[in-house]
C-alpha positions as CSV (number, residue, x, y, z in Angstrom):
1,M,174.7,196.8,177.8
2,N,171.9,199.0,179.0
3,T,169.4,196.7,177.1
4,L,170.5,193.5,178.7
5,K,168.0,191.9,181.1
6,R,168.7,192.2,184.8
7,N,169.3,188.4,185.0
8,V,172.2,188.4,182.2
9,S,175.7,189.0,182.9
10,V,179.0,189.0,181.2
11,F,180.6,185.8,181.4
12,S,184.1,186.3,179.8
13,K,185.8,189.0,177.7
14,N,188.6,187.5,176.1
15,Y,190.4,188.3,172.9
16,G,187.8,191.1,172.4
17,L,184.9,188.7,172.4
18,I,182.0,188.8,174.6
19,A,180.0,185.8,175.7
20,I,176.8,186.5,177.6
21,I,175.2,183.7,179.7
22,E,172.0,183.8,181.9
23,K,172.8,183.3,185.5
24,T,172.1,179.9,186.8
25,D,171.5,178.6,190.3
26,T,174.9,176.9,190.0
27,L,178.1,176.2,188.1
28,A,179.1,173.5,190.4
29,Y,177.2,170.5,188.9
30,G,177.9,168.0,191.9
31,E,180.8,165.8,193.0
32,H,180.2,163.1,190.6
33,E,182.7,162.6,187.7
34,P,180.9,163.3,184.5
35,F,182.9,160.6,182.6
36,S,181.4,157.7,185.0
37,V,178.1,156.9,183.8
38,P,176.0,154.0,185.4
39,L,174.0,152.2,182.9
40,A,170.3,152.4,183.0
41,L,168.1,149.0,183.1
42,C,166.5,148.4,179.8
43,D,163.0,149.8,179.5
44,S,162.0,146.9,177.4
45,C,162.7,144.0,179.4
46,Q,164.0,145.4,182.6
47,G,167.4,143.8,181.8
48,K,170.9,144.9,182.7
49,A,173.0,146.7,179.9
50,Q,176.7,146.0,178.9
51,L,179.3,148.3,177.5
52,Q,180.9,146.7,174.3
53,K,184.0,147.6,172.6
54,Q,183.6,147.5,168.8
55,I,186.7,146.0,167.3
56,Q,187.0,148.2,164.2
57,E,189.1,151.2,163.3
58,P,188.5,153.6,164.9
59,I,187.6,151.9,168.1
60,R,183.9,152.7,169.1
61,W,181.7,151.9,172.0
62,L,178.2,150.6,172.2
63,V,175.7,149.6,174.7
64,A,173.4,146.7,174.5
65,C,170.9,144.8,176.9
66,K,172.0,141.6,178.0
67,G,168.3,140.5,178.1
68,C,166.7,141.4,174.9
69,G,169.6,142.4,172.8
70,K,168.2,146.0,172.5
71,K,171.1,148.6,171.3
72,A,171.7,152.3,171.2
73,N,171.4,152.9,167.5
74,Q,175.0,154.4,166.9
75,A,178.5,153.4,168.4
76,Q,180.3,156.4,170.2
77,K,183.8,157.5,170.3
78,R,184.2,157.3,174.2
79,P,182.7,154.8,176.8
80,W,180.8,157.6,178.6
81,Q,179.1,159.0,175.5
82,A,177.9,155.3,174.6
83,A,176.4,155.0,178.3
84,L,174.8,158.3,178.0
85,K,173.3,157.5,174.7
86,W,171.9,154.2,176.1
87,N,170.5,156.1,179.0
88,E,168.8,158.5,176.8
89,I,166.9,155.7,175.1
90,N,165.8,154.0,178.2
91,L,164.2,156.9,180.0
92,G,161.3,154.7,181.5
93,T,163.7,152.9,184.1
94,Q,165.1,156.3,185.3
95,D,164.1,159.4,187.4
96,Y,165.7,162.7,187.1
97,K,165.6,163.1,190.8
98,A,168.1,160.2,191.0
99,L,170.6,161.8,188.8
100,L,174.1,161.9,190.2
101,L,174.7,165.5,189.1
102,F,172.8,169.0,189.2
103,G,171.2,168.5,192.6
104,L,167.7,167.9,191.4
105,S,166.6,165.2,193.9
106,N,164.0,167.7,195.6
107,A,163.0,169.8,192.6
108,S,159.8,169.8,191.1
109,T,159.6,169.1,187.3
110,D,159.0,172.7,186.6
111,D,161.9,173.9,188.8
112,A,164.2,171.3,187.4
113,R,163.4,172.1,183.9
114,H,164.0,175.8,184.6
115,K,167.5,175.2,186.4
116,M,168.4,172.7,183.8
117,S,167.6,174.7,180.7
118,G,169.9,177.5,182.2
119,I,172.5,174.9,183.0
120,R,172.2,173.8,179.3
121,R,172.6,177.2,178.0
122,N,175.3,178.0,180.0
123,L,177.3,175.0,179.2
124,E,176.6,175.3,175.5
125,L,178.0,178.7,175.6
126,R,181.1,177.7,177.6
127,K,181.7,174.8,175.2
128,N,181.6,177.3,172.2
129,L,183.7,179.8,173.9
130,A,186.4,177.1,174.7
131,G,186.5,176.1,171.0
132,I,186.9,179.7,169.8
133,E,189.6,180.1,172.3
134,R,191.5,177.0,171.1
135,T,190.9,178.2,167.4
136,I,192.5,181.8,168.4
137,A,195.3,180.2,170.5
138,G,196.2,178.2,167.3
139,H,197.0,181.3,165.5
140,T,198.4,183.6,168.4
141,N,200.6,182.8,171.4
142,K,197.8,182.6,173.8
143,K,197.1,179.4,176.0
144,A,194.3,177.2,174.9
145,P,191.8,175.5,177.0
146,G,192.8,171.7,177.2
147,K,191.1,169.0,175.5
148,Q,190.2,167.4,178.9
149,Y,188.4,170.5,179.9
150,Q,186.5,170.6,176.5
151,Q,185.5,167.0,177.0
152,K,184.4,167.4,180.5
153,L,182.3,170.6,179.2
154,D,180.8,168.1,176.7
155,A,180.2,165.3,179.2
156,Y,178.3,167.8,181.4
157,L,176.5,169.3,178.5
158,Q,175.3,165.5,177.5
159,W,174.4,164.8,181.1
160,S,172.1,168.2,181.0
161,I,170.4,166.9,177.9
162,L,169.8,163.6,179.5
163,A,168.4,165.5,182.5
164,L,166.1,167.4,180.3
165,R,164.7,164.5,178.6
166,L,164.1,162.6,182.0
167,I,162.4,165.8,183.2
168,K,160.1,166.0,180.1
169,S,159.4,162.2,180.5
170,S,158.5,162.7,184.0
171,K,156.0,165.8,183.2
172,I,154.4,163.5,180.5
173,K,154.1,160.5,183.0
174,S,152.4,162.9,185.5
175,M,150.1,164.3,183.1
176,K,148.9,160.8,181.9
177,E,148.3,159.8,185.4
178,L,146.4,163.0,186.2
179,R,144.2,162.3,183.1
180,Q,143.5,158.7,184.0
181,N,142.7,159.8,187.6
182,K,140.3,162.3,186.4
183,G,138.8,159.7,184.1
184,S,138.4,157.3,187.0
185,E,136.6,160.1,189.1
186,G,134.3,160.7,186.2
187,A,133.4,157.1,185.8
188,I,132.9,156.7,189.7
189,L,130.7,159.8,189.7
190,K,128.5,158.4,186.8
191,T,127.9,155.1,188.7
């Protein structure tokens, strides 16, 4: 344990397993229910999207644009998963600062990326630990984490992935604007 960095702590010590997680700013991700996902506008035509139930066995969900017909490339098991997949392919109509989770409204892209990278790592480890605990509980008399708990961790994890993609998109957009502005200034100076 002496070799661990100062910013690392022991998260859980169950069943003789140790999970180590980097400390993050928060484990409270916000008041918003992670299964409730507002649909982003289509970044191809600015049209509204609609959640569609696929009539097949098993039932799957897909989101499509009402305007241009753009669809997410794969149907999902749950409505919230389909909504997050839709949002992931329409980054151009969203801003990470407007996300309902994680408290990023006042964060710079660098601060937001750092915070979300820590939260994502934390969620991945918590999800894996819950899976291990369920497996162990299946072979022992220990109580397992519930499926709803695991689904909630998965939903938060998918939100964190969306947040990181939006942060990256915002950073790229800012860099392009900066390059364009520098190009415009160079053109003005030459004239």
